[in-house]
matplotlib code that plots the C-alpha trace (Angstrom):
import matplotlib.pyplot as plt

x = [58.2, 60.2, 58.7, 57.9, 59.8, 58.1, 54.8, 56.6, 59.0, 56.5, 54.0, 56.7, 57.5, 53.9, 53.7, 57.4, 56.3, 52.9, 54.7, 57.2, 54.3, 52.5, 55.3, 56.5, 53.2, 52.1, 52.1, 50.0, 47.3, 46.9, 46.4, 43.7, 42.2, 42.0, 38.4, 36.1, 37.0, 37.5, 36.1, 33.3, 34.2, 35.2, 32.1, 30.2, 32.4, 31.4, 27.9, 28.2, 29.7, 28.0, 28.0, 25.6, 22.9, 23.3, 21.0, 19.4, 16.1, 13.0, 14.8, 13.8, 15.0, 13.7, 11.4, 13.1, 16.0, 15.4, 18.6, 22.1, 23.5, 26.8, 28.9, 32.6, 33.3, 36.4, 37.6, 40.8, 42.5, 41.1, 38.8, 36.6, 33.8, 31.1, 28.0, 25.5, 21.8, 19.2, 17.3, 14.4, 14.4, 11.6, 14.1, 17.3, 20.7, 22.0, 20.4, 22.1, 25.4, 25.3, 24.7, 27.2, 29.9, 29.5, 28.4, 31.4, 34.2, 32.3, 33.2, 36.5, 36.4, 38.3, 37.0, 39.2, 41.0, 41.2, 37.5, 35.9, 34.8, 30.9, 31.3, 30.8, 33.2, 35.4, 38.4, 39.1, 42.0, 41.6, 37.9, 36.0, 32.5, 30.5, 27.1, 25.4, 22.3, 19.6, 18.1, 15.2, 17.7, 19.8, 17.1, 15.9, 19.0, 19.4, 15.6, 13.8, 11.9, 8.6, 10.4, 8.8, 9.8, 13.3, 13.3, 11.2, 13.2, 16.3, 16.5, 20.5, 22.8, 25.6, 28.5, 31.5, 34.0, 37.1, 40.0, 41.4, 45.1, 45.6, 47.5, 44.9, 45.0, 41.2, 40.6, 37.6]
y = [-3.9, -3.4, -4.4, -1.9, -2.8, -0.4, -2.1, -5.6, -5.8, -5.5, -8.1, -10.4, -9.8, -10.4, -13.4, -14.7, -13.9, -15.7, -19.0, -18.8, -18.8, -21.5, -23.5, -22.6, -23.2, -26.2, -28.4, -26.1, -25.6, -29.5, -29.6, -27.0, -28.8, -32.6, -33.8, -36.7, -38.9, -42.6, -41.9, -44.0, -47.0, -45.1, -42.9, -46.8, -47.7, -44.3, -44.6, -48.2, -47.2, -49.1, -45.8, -43.9, -46.7, -46.6, -44.2, -43.9, -45.8, -43.8, -41.9, -42.5, -41.9, -38.2, -37.9, -37.0, -38.2, -42.1, -43.0, -42.0, -38.4, -39.8, -38.4, -36.5, -32.4, -31.0, -27.6, -25.8, -28.9, -30.7, -33.9, -35.0, -38.0, -38.0, -39.8, -38.9, -39.9, -37.5, -38.5, -37.1, -38.0, -37.1, -37.2, -34.4, -33.9, -34.9, -38.4, -38.2, -37.3, -40.5, -43.0, -41.4, -41.4, -45.5, -46.6, -44.5, -45.7, -49.2, -49.0, -47.9, -44.3, -42.0, -38.4, -35.9, -34.4, -31.1, -31.0, -27.9, -29.1, -30.2, -31.1, -34.6, -35.6, -38.7, -39.6, -43.1, -43.8, -41.2, -40.4, -37.5, -38.4, -35.5, -35.5, -31.9, -31.0, -29.4, -25.8, -24.4, -21.6, -23.9, -26.4, -23.3, -22.1, -25.9, -25.5, -28.0, -25.3, -25.7, -29.3, -29.7, -33.7, -32.1, -29.2, -30.6, -32.8, -33.4, -33.5, -34.2, -35.7, -38.1, -37.3, -39.2, -37.4, -38.3, -36.4, -38.4, -38.3, -34.6, -35.9, -34.0, -35.6, -36.4, -34.0, -31.7]
z = [-23.0, -19.8, -16.5, -13.7, -11.2, -8.7, -8.5, -9.4, -6.4, -3.3, -5.0, -5.5, -1.5, -0.3, -2.7, -0.9, 2.5, 2.0, 1.0, 3.4, 6.2, 4.7, 4.5, 8.2, 9.6, 7.9, 10.8, 12.7, 9.8, 9.6, 13.0, 12.9, 10.4, 12.1, 12.5, 13.4, 10.4, 12.0, 15.6, 15.0, 16.9, 19.5, 19.8, 20.1, 22.7, 24.8, 24.5, 25.6, 28.9, 32.1, 34.4, 31.5, 32.1, 35.8, 37.7, 41.3, 42.4, 40.9, 38.5, 34.6, 31.1, 30.4, 27.6, 24.4, 25.6, 25.0, 23.3, 24.3, 23.0, 21.7, 19.2, 18.4, 17.9, 16.6, 17.5, 17.0, 16.2, 19.6, 18.8, 21.5, 21.8, 23.9, 25.4, 27.5, 29.2, 30.7, 33.4, 35.7, 39.2, 41.9, 44.8, 45.6, 44.2, 47.3, 46.4, 42.7, 44.0, 46.6, 43.9, 41.3, 43.9, 45.0, 41.2, 39.5, 42.0, 41.8, 38.0, 38.3, 38.1, 40.0, 41.8, 40.4, 43.0, 41.2, 40.5, 42.2, 45.5, 45.2, 41.4, 40.3, 38.2, 37.8, 35.4, 34.4, 31.9, 29.0, 30.1, 32.3, 33.5, 34.5, 36.4, 35.6, 37.1, 34.7, 35.1, 33.7, 32.3, 30.7, 29.4, 27.7, 26.3, 24.9, 23.4, 26.1, 28.3, 29.9, 31.1, 34.6, 34.7, 34.4, 36.6, 39.5, 41.8, 40.4, 36.6, 35.3, 32.8, 32.9, 30.6, 29.2, 27.1, 25.9, 23.9, 20.8, 19.3, 21.1, 24.2, 26.2, 30.0, 31.1, 33.9, 35.3]

ax = plt.figure().add_subplot(projection="3d")
ax.plot(x, y, z, "-o")
ax.set_aspect("equal")
plt.show()
């Protein structure tokens, strides 16, 4: 029985195109499949950063946030390890900002000159450190609504992150 070339030729052309595209983009596909395998040691290092335990007098570890939140995420080929602490503070945001401007510099962190004015963002080696003030809206989005200890005064989090194996420079 003869092969009908009218339907076979387009199918072969499609198959050849798919195989060529797969071969040409192989490196790109490998980049997209990178994950957090092998980052456990780096996650532990990030969780142990002394700056995460630094806090102004009167600040307390927020209820439900007793442990350092640390881990790894991978997205579109970028792999990042992170660690953070959340604090409740009865004082003002200005007092928190003053504390971290001193403590971060004392710990070797440099204010990021590219950071928007007023942002508390620092860089050190391959890491970025951010101090973020919490809002009722943000807490609700994260499932922590109704937390007056974090919305009265200056509830905030201190977060460090670092991209691994991607060549991404730390910045705010």
